[in-house]
N, C-alpha and C positions, 0 to 999 in steps of 0.2 A: 503493499499500500504506500502511496505517496502522501507527503504532508505538506500542504500549502499553508502559507502563512494567513492567520485570520479565517479559516476555513474548516480546521480540523482534518480528519481523514477522509481522503477520496479513494474511491476504487478506481482501479484501471478499466479503460473501456475495452469491451471484447466485440471485435467485428467479425461478421460473418464472412465466410469465403464464399465466393461465388454469386450470382446474382439472381434476380427472381426467375421463376419458373417459366418458360418460356412455350406456351401451349400453341394449339393449332389458330387461335385468334390472332395471337402476336405474329406469327409468320403470314397470315392472310393479309391483316392490316400493312405490314412492313412492306409487303410488295406492291401493294396498292399505293402507297404514298412515297413522293419522291423526297421529301424533307420529313424524316421520320420522327425526331423526337418533337413533336408538335402538339398544340391542343387539338387540332382536327384529327390527328392519328389517334390520340389518346382517350378521344371522345367515341371513336369508331371502334376501339378494343372495347371501352365499356358497352357498347350497342352488341357487338357481336358476342361478348359473354353472356349479355342478357337473352339473346335468342338461341344461342348455341352455335358453334362454329359450323355445324352441317347445314343449317338454315340461313346462315348469314349471306347477302349479296345474291341470292337466287329470286327475287321478287320482281326484277325489272324484266326479265325476258318471258314473254307469254307466246305459246304456240298458236299460229293462225289454222282456222279451220277453212278448208274451200269447197 
């Protein structure tokens, strides 16, 4: 433990190794946006995780009947 002047004893900070979990939504959104760490991309990740990676981005294309 370290002792700082006027603060008493302070525990050392433990850092985790590695980053966050990179799931399917992360990879889908990263491939779609050119500037990745942005507000638009993080919002898209949140939307993808809400509906599920299998259902994200499939709503725009509809089949036409003849």
